[in-house]
N, CA, C and O atoms as a MOPAC input file, in Angstrom:
PM7 MOZYME 1SCF
protein

 N      0.85000 1    -1.16900 1     0.00000 1
 C      0.00000 1     0.00000 1     0.00000 1
 C      0.89700 1     1.23400 1     0.00000 1
 O      1.83400 1     1.33800 1     0.79200 1
 N      0.60100 1     2.14000 1    -0.87900 1
 C      1.36600 1     3.36200 1    -1.04300 1
 C      0.88100 1     4.40700 1    -0.03700 1
 O     -0.28000 1     4.38000 1     0.37200 1
 N      1.75700 1     5.32400 1     0.36000 1
 C      1.37700 1     6.34900 1     1.33800 1
 C      0.31500 1     7.29700 1     0.79900 1
 O     -0.45700 1     7.86000 1     1.57400 1
 N      0.26300 1     7.48600 1    -0.53900 1
 C     -0.75600 1     8.35900 1    -1.10900 1
 C     -2.14900 1     7.75500 1    -0.92800 1
 O     -3.12900 1     8.47100 1    -0.71800 1
 N     -2.21700 1     6.44600 1    -1.01200 1
 C     -3.51500 1     5.79400 1    -0.79600 1
 C     -3.96600 1     5.95500 1     0.65900 1
 O     -5.14900 1     6.15000 1     0.93500 1
 N     -3.00300 1     5.87100 1     1.58300 1
 C     -3.32700 1     6.04700 1     2.99700 1
 C     -3.80100 1     7.48000 1     3.25300 1
 O     -4.79500 1     7.69200 1     3.94700 1
 N     -3.08500 1     8.46500 1     2.68700 1
 C     -3.48300 1     9.86000 1     2.86100 1
 C     -4.84900 1    10.13900 1     2.23800 1
 O     -5.64200 1    10.88700 1     2.80800 1
 N     -5.12900 1     9.55800 1     1.09600 1
 C     -6.41900 1     9.75400 1     0.44400 1
 C     -7.54600 1     9.16300 1     1.29700 1
 O     -8.61700 1     9.75900 1     1.41400 1
 N     -7.30600 1     8.00100 1     1.88900 1
 C     -8.33300 1     7.36800 1     2.73100 1
 C     -8.59600 1     8.19600 1     3.98600 1
 O     -9.74200 1     8.34900 1     4.40800 1
 N     -7.52900 1     8.72800 1     4.57900 1
 C     -7.68800 1     9.53600 1     5.79000 1
 C     -8.39500 1    10.85100 1     5.47700 1
 O     -9.26500 1    11.27800 1     6.23700 1
 N     -8.03100 1    11.50100 1     4.36400 1
 C     -8.64200 1    12.79200 1     4.04100 1
 C    -10.11500 1    12.63700 1     3.69000 1
 O    -10.92100 1    13.48600 1     4.07400 1
 N    -10.49200 1    11.58800 1     2.97700 1
 C    -11.90500 1    11.41300 1     2.64100 1
 C    -12.71900 1    11.07300 1     3.89000 1
 O    -13.86700 1    11.50100 1     4.01400 1
 N    -12.14100 1    10.31400 1     4.80800 1
 C    -12.83600 1    10.01100 1     6.05800 1
 C    -12.97700 1    11.28000 1     6.89500 1
 O    -13.99100 1    11.46600 1     7.56800 1
 N    -11.97900 1    12.14700 1     6.85900 1
 C    -12.05500 1    13.40900 1     7.58400 1
 C    -13.13400 1    14.31500 1     7.03100 1
 O    -13.81400 1    15.00100 1     7.79400 1
 N    -13.30400 1    14.33100 1     5.71000 1
 C    -14.34700 1    15.14400 1     5.09500 1
 C    -15.73200 1    14.63200 1     5.48000 1
 O    -16.64300 1    15.41800 1     5.74300 1
 N    -15.88000 1    13.32200 1     5.51100 1
 C    -17.16800 1    12.74600 1     5.89000 1
 C    -17.46900 1    13.08100 1     7.34500 1
 O    -18.60100 1    13.43600 1     7.67400 1
 N    -16.48200 1    12.97500 1     8.21100 1
 C    -16.68900 1    13.31000 1     9.61400 1
 C    -17.02200 1    14.79200 1     9.78400 1
 O    -17.87000 1    15.14400 1    10.60300 1
 N    -16.36600 1    15.65800 1     9.02200 1
 C    -16.63600 1    17.08900 1     9.10400 1
 C    -18.06000 1    17.40100 1     8.66000 1
 O    -18.76100 1    18.16600 1     9.32200 1
 N    -18.49400 1    16.81500 1     7.54500 1
 C    -19.85600 1    17.02900 1     7.07700 1
 C    -20.87100 1    16.47400 1     8.06000 1
 O    -21.92900 1    17.07000 1     8.26400 1
 N    -20.56100 1    15.34800 1     8.66400 1
 C    -21.43400 1    14.76400 1     9.67600 1
 C    -21.57800 1    15.71700 1    10.86400 1
 O    -22.68400 1    15.91900 1    11.36800 1
 N    -20.46200 1    16.30300 1    11.31300 1
 C    -20.50700 1    17.23300 1    12.44000 1
 C    -21.27200 1    18.50900 1    12.09600 1
 O    -22.02700 1    19.01500 1    12.92700 1
 N    -21.09100 1    19.03100 1    10.89900 1
 C    -21.81400 1    20.23000 1    10.48400 1
 C    -23.31300 1    19.94200 1    10.43100 1
 O    -24.11600 1    20.75200 1    10.89500 1
 N    -23.69100 1    18.81200 1     9.87700 1
 C    -25.10100 1    18.43700 1     9.82300 1
 C    -25.68600 1    18.22700 1    11.20900 1
 O    -26.81800 1    18.62900 1    11.47900 1
 N    -24.92200 1    17.60400 1    12.07900 1
 C    -25.37900 1    17.36900 1    13.44300 1
 C    -25.55900 1    18.68700 1    14.19400 1
 O    -26.54200 1    18.85800 1    14.91500 1
 N    -24.62400 1    19.61200 1    14.03100 1
 C    -24.74800 1    20.92100 1    14.67300 1
 C    -25.93900 1    21.70300 1    14.12600 1
 O    -26.62500 1    22.39000 1    14.88200 1
 N    -26.19100 1    21.60800 1    12.83000 1
 C    -27.35400 1    22.28000 1    12.23900 1
 C    -28.64900 1    21.68900 1    12.79000 1
 O    -29.59000 1    22.42800 1    13.08200 1
 N    -28.70600 1    20.36800 1    12.93600 1
 C    -29.88700 1    19.70400 1    13.48100 1
 C    -30.11700 1    20.08000 1    14.94600 1
 O    -31.25300 1    20.31000 1    15.36000 1
 N    -29.05800 1    20.14100 1    15.71000 1
 C    -29.16000 1    20.52900 1    17.12000 1
 C    -29.64400 1    21.97100 1    17.24300 1
 O    -30.49700 1    22.26600 1    18.08000 1
 N    -29.11200 1    22.86400 1    16.42500 1
 C    -29.52200 1    24.26400 1    16.45300 1
 C    -30.99900 1    24.40400 1    16.08100 1
 O    -31.74300 1    25.12800 1    16.74200 1
 N    -31.41800 1    23.71000 1    15.02500 1
 C    -32.81100 1    23.72900 1    14.58400 1
 C    -33.73300 1    23.25400 1    15.71200 1
 O    -34.73900 1    23.89800 1    16.00900 1
 N    -33.38500 1    22.13300 1    16.33400 1
 C    -34.21900 1    21.55800 1    17.38500 1
 C    -34.29500 1    22.47300 1    18.59700 1
 O    -35.37600 1    22.68700 1    19.14700 1
 N    -33.15800 1    23.01300 1    19.01600 1
 C    -33.15200 1    23.88500 1    20.18800 1
 C    -33.93400 1    25.17400 1    19.95000 1
 O    -34.61500 1    25.66000 1    20.85300 1
 N    -33.84300 1    25.72300 1    18.76100 1
 C    -34.56700 1    26.96100 1    18.46600 1
 C    -36.07700 1    26.73700 1    18.54000 1
 O    -36.78200 1    27.50800 1    19.18900 1
 N    -36.57800 1    25.69400 1    17.88400 1
 C    -38.00900 1    25.44000 1    17.88800 1
 C    -38.49100 1    24.97800 1    19.25900 1
 O    -39.57400 1    25.36500 1    19.69800 1
 N    -37.69200 1    24.15200 1    19.93900 1
 C    -38.08400 1    23.68700 1    21.26500 1
 C    -38.14000 1    24.86500 1    22.23300 1
 O    -39.06000 1    24.95800 1    23.04500 1
 N    -37.17400 1    25.75100 1    22.15300 1
 C    -37.17500 1    26.93900 1    23.01000 1
 C    -38.38000 1    27.81500 1    22.76100 1
 O    -38.99600 1    28.30400 1    23.70800 1
 N    -38.73300 1    28.02400 1    21.48900 1
 C    -39.89500 1    28.83600 1    21.15200 1
 C    -41.18200 1    28.18600 1    21.65600 1
 O    -42.05500 1    28.86500 1    22.19600 1
 N    -41.29500 1    26.87800 1    21.48000 1
 C    -42.48200 1    26.17300 1    21.95400 1
 C    -42.59400 1    26.19200 1    23.46700 1
 O    -43.68000 1    26.40400 1    24.00400 1
 N    -41.48100 1    25.97500 1    24.16200 1
 C    -41.50100 1    26.00500 1    25.61900 1
 C    -41.82300 1    27.40400 1    26.13100 1
 O    -42.57900 1    27.55900 1    27.09000 1
 N    -41.26100 1    28.40200 1    25.50400 1
 C    -41.50100 1    29.78800 1    25.91200 1
 C    -42.98600 1    30.13900 1    25.78100 1
 O    -43.59000 1    30.66200 1    26.71800 1
 N    -43.56700 1    29.84900 1    24.61900 1
 C    -44.96700 1    30.18400 1    24.38600 1
 C    -45.90400 1    29.38600 1    25.28900 1
 O    -46.87400 1    29.93700 1    25.80900 1
 N    -45.62700 1    28.09900 1    25.48100 1
 C    -46.50800 1    27.29400 1    26.32800 1
 C    -46.42600 1    27.74100 1    27.78300 1
 O    -47.44100 1    27.73700 1    28.48000 1
 N    -45.24800 1    28.12500 1    28.25400 1
 C    -45.11900 1    28.61600 1    29.62500 1
 C    -45.80400 1    29.97000 1    29.77500 1
 O    -46.47100 1    30.22100 1    30.77900 1
 N    -45.64200 1    30.83700 1    28.78900 1
 C    -46.24000 1    32.16500 1    28.83500 1
 C    -47.76600 1    32.08500 1    28.82700 1
 O    -48.43700 1    32.89400 1    29.46800 1
 N    -48.31400 1    31.10100 1    28.09700 1
 C    -49.76200 1    30.94400 1    28.00700 1
 C    -50.34000 1    30.05600 1    29.10300 1
 O    -51.55300 1    29.85500 1    29.15900 1
 N    -49.48700 1    29.52400 1    29.97200 1
 C    -49.96300 1    28.69300 1    31.07100 1
 C    -50.46200 1    27.32800 1    30.62900 1
 O    -51.30700 1    26.74000 1    31.30500 1
 N    -49.96700 1    26.81100 1    29.52300 1
 C    -50.36700 1    25.50200 1    29.01600 1
 C    -49.35500 1    24.45700 1    29.48300 1
 O    -48.40800 1    24.12700 1    28.77100 1
 N    -49.57500 1    23.94800 1    30.68700 1
 C    -48.61100 1    23.04700 1    31.32600 1
 C    -48.45700 1    21.73000 1    30.58400 1
 O    -47.35000 1    21.20000 1    30.49300 1
 N    -49.53900 1    21.19800 1    30.05600 1
 C    -49.46300 1    19.90900 1    29.34900 1
 C    -48.57200 1    20.03500 1    28.12000 1
 O    -47.71700 1    19.18300 1    27.88100 1
 N    -48.77000 1    21.09600 1    27.34100 1
 C    -47.91800 1    21.30700 1    26.16400 1
 C    -46.46100 1    21.49900 1    26.57300 1
 O    -45.55800 1    21.01200 1    25.89200 1
 N    -46.22400 1    22.20000 1    27.67300 1
 C    -44.85700 1    22.42300 1    28.13400 1
 C    -44.17700 1    21.08300 1    28.41600 1
 O    -43.05200 1    20.85500 1    27.97000 1
 N    -44.84200 1    20.20900 1    29.14400 1
 C    -44.25900 1    18.91600 1    29.51500 1
 C    -44.05100 1    18.04500 1    28.28100 1
 O    -43.01200 1    17.39700 1    28.15200 1
 N    -45.02600 1    18.02300 1    27.37200 1
 C    -44.90400 1    17.19500 1    26.17000 1
 C    -43.74500 1    17.66800 1    25.30500 1
 O    -42.95000 1    16.85400 1    24.83500 1
 N    -43.64100 1    18.96900 1    25.09200 1
 C    -42.53800 1    19.50000 1    24.27300 1
 C    -41.19900 1    19.24900 1    24.94400 1
 O    -40.21000 1    18.95500 1    24.27300 1
 N    -41.16300 1    19.36300 1    26.26500 1
 C    -39.92000 1    19.14200 1    26.99900 1
 C    -39.46500 1    17.68900 1    26.92300 1
 O    -38.27200 1    17.42700 1    26.76700 1
 N    -40.38600 1    16.74700 1    27.03100 1
 C    -40.01100 1    15.33000 1    27.10300 1
 C    -39.76000 1    14.67200 1    25.75300 1
 O    -38.88200 1    13.81700 1    25.63800 1
 N    -40.50800 1    15.05300 1    24.74200 1
 C    -40.39000 1    14.37800 1    23.45600 1
 C    -39.54600 1    15.18800 1    22.49300 1
 O    -39.81300 1    16.36300 1    22.24300 1
 N    -38.51400 1    14.53700 1    21.95300 1
 C    -37.64300 1    15.18600 1    20.98200 1
 C    -38.07900 1    14.75000 1    19.59000 1
 O    -37.80700 1    13.62300 1    19.17700 1
 N    -38.74800 1    15.63100 1    18.87200 1
 C    -39.28100 1    15.30500 1    17.55100 1
 C    -38.61200 1    16.13500 1    16.45400 1
 O    -39.21800 1    16.39700 1    15.41500 1
 N    -37.38200 1    16.54200 1    16.68100 1
 C    -36.60900 1    17.33500 1    15.72300 1
 C    -37.36200 1    18.60700 1    15.33800 1
 O    -37.30700 1    19.04500 1    14.18900 1
 N    -38.05900 1    19.19100 1    16.29900 1
 C    -38.73400 1    20.44900 1    16.08200 1
 C    -40.13700 1    20.34200 1    15.52700 1
 O    -40.81800 1    21.36100 1    15.41100 1
 N    -40.60300 1    19.14600 1    15.17800 1
 C    -41.93000 1    19.02700 1    14.56700 1
 C    -43.05000 1    19.33800 1    15.55800 1
 O    -43.97900 1    20.07000 1    15.21500 1
 N    -42.98700 1    18.81000 1    16.75900 1
 C    -44.02500 1    19.07500 1    17.74900 1
 C    -44.08000 1    20.55400 1    18.14200 1
 O    -45.17400 1    21.11600 1    18.20500 1
 N    -42.93100 1    21.21200 1    18.41000 1
 C    -43.00600 1    22.65400 1    18.69100 1
 C    -43.52200 1    23.47700 1    17.51500 1
 O    -44.20600 1    24.47900 1    17.72300 1
 N    -43.21100 1    23.07900 1    16.29600 1
 C    -43.71400 1    23.80200 1    15.12700 1
 C    -45.23100 1    23.67300 1    15.04900 1
 O    -45.92900 1    24.66000 1    14.81500 1
 N    -45.74800 1    22.44500 1    15.24800 1
 C    -47.19700 1    22.24800 1    15.25600 1
 C    -47.85000 1    23.07100 1    16.35100 1
 O    -48.88100 1    23.70500 1    16.12500 1
 N    -47.25700 1    23.06300 1    17.53500 1
 C    -47.81300 1    23.83600 1    18.64100 1
 C    -47.82600 1    25.32700 1    18.30300 1
 O    -48.82900 1    26.01100 1    18.50400 1
 N    -46.70400 1    25.81500 1    17.78900 1
 C    -46.56700 1    27.24900 1    17.52200 1
 C    -47.59100 1    27.74200 1    16.50900 1
 O    -48.15900 1    28.82000 1    16.67900 1
 N    -47.83100 1    26.96900 1    15.46700 1
 C    -48.70500 1    27.44800 1    14.40300 1
 C    -50.17900 1    27.07400 1    14.58100 1
 O    -51.04200 1    27.72800 1    13.99700 1
 N    -50.49300 1    26.03200 1    15.37600 1
 C    -51.88000 1    25.57800 1    15.43400 1
 C    -52.51600 1    25.57800 1    16.81600 1
 O    -53.73300 1    25.73400 1    16.91000 1
 N    -51.75200 1    25.41100 1    17.89400 1
 C    -52.35400 1    25.17000 1    19.19400 1
 C    -52.10700 1    26.25000 1    20.24200 1
 O    -52.74100 1    26.21500 1    21.29700 1
 N    -51.23300 1    27.18800 1    20.00300 1
 C    -50.95600 1    28.18200 1    21.04000 1
 C    -52.05400 1    29.24000 1    21.06500 1
 O    -52.75600 1    29.46300 1    20.07900 1
 N    -52.18000 1    29.88000 1    22.21700 1
 C    -53.14100 1    30.97000 1    22.34800 1
 C    -52.52500 1    32.22000 1    21.74500 1
 O    -51.42000 1    32.62500 1    22.10500 1
 N    -53.24600 1    32.81100 1    20.84000 1
 C    -52.74000 1    34.03500 1    20.21900 1
 C    -53.37500 1    35.23000 1    20.90600 1
 O    -54.59900 1    35.33400 1    20.99700 1
 N    -52.53700 1    36.12000 1    21.38300 1
 C    -53.04400 1    37.33300 1    22.00500 1
 C    -52.66200 1    38.51400 1    21.13500 1
 O    -51.61500 1    38.53000 1    20.48700 1
 N    -53.53600 1    39.49100 1    21.14200 1
 C    -53.26300 1    40.69600 1    20.38700 1
 C    -52.94100 1    41.78800 1    21.38400 1
 O    -53.82500 1    42.52000 1    21.82700 1
 N    -51.68100 1    41.89300 1    21.73100 1
 C    -51.26900 1    42.85600 1    22.73800 1
 C    -51.49900 1    44.28500 1    22.27300 1
 O    -51.81000 1    45.15300 1    23.08800 1
 N    -51.35700 1    44.53800 1    21.01300 1
 C    -51.59600 1    45.87900 1    20.50700 1
 C    -53.03200 1    46.30900 1    20.73000 1
 O    -53.29000 1    47.44600 1    21.12600 1
 N    -53.97200 1    45.40300 1    20.47800 1
 C    -55.38200 1    45.71700 1    20.68600 1
 C    -55.66400 1    45.95900 1    22.16300 1
 O    -56.42900 1    46.86100 1    22.50500 1
 N    -55.05200 1    45.15600 1    23.05400 1
 C    -55.23500 1    45.34300 1    24.49100 1
 C    -54.71600 1    46.71100 1    24.92900 1
 O    -55.35900 1    47.38300 1    25.73600 1
 N    -53.57400 1    47.12800 1    24.41300 1
 C    -53.01400 1    48.43200 1    24.76600 1
 C    -53.90900 1    49.57200 1    24.29700 1
 O    -54.10800 1    50.54600 1    25.02300 1
 N    -54.44600 1    49.45500 1    23.09200 1
 C    -55.31900 1    50.50600 1    22.56800 1
 C    -56.57600 1    50.61700 1    23.42200 1
 O    -56.99700 1    51.72200 1    23.76400 1
 N    -57.17400 1    49.48800 1    23.76700 1
 C    -58.39300 1    49.52100 1    24.57400 1
 C    -58.13200 1    50.05100 1    25.98100 1
 O    -58.99400 1    50.69600 1    26.57700 1
 N    -56.94800 1    49.77900 1    26.50400 1
 C    -56.61200 1    50.23400 1    27.85700 1
 C    -56.38800 1    51.74200 1    27.89200 1
 O    -56.90300 1    52.42700 1    28.77500 1
 N    -55.63000 1    52.25600 1    26.94500 1
 C    -55.23800 1    53.66000 1    26.97700 1
 C    -56.20900 1    54.58700 1    26.25000 1
 O    -56.21400 1    55.79200 1    26.50300 1
 N    -57.01400 1    54.05400 1    25.37100 1
 C    -57.96800 1    54.86300 1    24.61800 1
 C    -59.35000 1    54.22000 1    24.69600 1
 O    -59.79000 1    53.57100 1    23.74800 1
 N    -60.03300 1    54.40100 1    25.82300 1
 C    -61.35500 1    53.77500 1    25.95100 1
 C    -62.33500 1    54.35800 1    24.94200 1
 O    -62.21100 1    55.50300 1    24.50700 1
 N    -63.30900 1    53.53300 1    24.58700 1
 C    -64.30000 1    54.00300 1    23.62200 1
 C    -65.17700 1    55.06300 1    24.26800 1
 O    -65.52100 1    54.96900 1    25.44700 1
 N    -65.52900 1    56.05500 1    23.49700 1
 C    -66.34700 1    57.15100 1    24.01800 1
 C    -67.81300 1    56.76900 1    23.90900 1
 O    -68.25900 1    56.19100 1    22.91800 1
 N    -68.53700 1    57.10600 1    24.94500 1
 C    -69.97800 1    56.87900 1    24.93500 1
 C    -70.60200 1    57.87400 1    23.94800 1
 O    -70.03500 1    58.93200 1    23.67600 1
 N    -71.74600 1    57.52500 1    23.43100 1
 C    -72.44700 1    58.44300 1    22.53200 1
 C    -72.86700 1    59.67700 1    23.30600 1
 O    -73.43700 1    59.57200 1    24.39200 1
 N    -72.59300 1    60.82100 1    22.76000 1
 C    -72.92600 1    62.06300 1    23.43900 1
 C    -74.45000 1    62.24600 1    23.48400 1
 O    -75.16800 1    61.86600 1    22.55900 1
 N    -74.91200 1    62.83200 1    24.57600 1
 C    -76.36000 1    62.99500 1    24.71400 1
 C    -76.90500 1    64.01900 1    23.73400 1
 O    -77.94300 1    63.79000 1    23.11200 1
 N    -76.22800 1    65.12900 1    23.59100 1
 C    -76.67000 1    66.14300 1    22.64400 1
 C    -75.75000 1    66.13600 1    21.44100 1
 O    -74.53100 1    66.23700 1    21.58100 1
 N    -76.33000 1    66.01600 1    20.26600 1
 C    -75.45500 1    66.06300 1    19.09400 1
 C    -74.89600 1    67.46900 1    18.91200 1
 O    -75.55600 1    68.45300 1    19.24600 1
 N    -73.70500 1    67.56000 1    18.39400 1
 C    -73.09800 1    68.86200 1    18.15200 1
 C    -73.82000 1    69.55100 1    17.01300 1
 O    -74.20400 1    68.93100 1    16.02100 1
 N    -73.98900 1    70.83300 1    17.18200 1
 C    -74.65300 1    71.60300 1    16.12500 1
 C    -73.61300 1    72.19100 1    15.19600 1
 O    -72.57300 1    72.68600 1    15.63000 1
 N    -73.90600 1    72.12900 1    13.94700 1
 C    -72.96800 1    72.67300 1    12.98100 1
 C    -73.10800 1    74.18600 1    12.94700 1
 O    -74.16100 1    74.72600 1    13.28400 1
 N    -72.06000 1    74.85900 1    12.54600 1
 C    -72.06200 1    76.31400 1    12.49900 1
 C    -72.79100 1    76.82000 1    11.34400 1
 O    -72.88600 1    78.03300 1    11.15800 1

C-alpha cells in the first residue's frame, strides 16, 4: 500500500466526519430553536401539558412547530393596549350643532 492511498483514505474520512458534524450541529440548532420557542410560548400561556410534552419528546422540532402554528393561544397585545389607553367614548347625549 502506497502512502498516497493512505493519505487519500484519511482525508476522505475526515471530510465525511466534518460534514457529519456540520449536519449534526445544524440539526441541534434547529431543534433547540423550535423547542425553546415552543416552551416559551406554552409557559407564557400557562399551558402546562404542552410544556411537559414538548420538553419530554424530541421530535426534531416538529411538535413545537405544530404547537406554535396551530395550538398556542394568540393574544393581540396591541389591541389590548389601545383599549386600555384609549377607551371608547360613549355616545354624546346632545349632538353637536354645525355652524
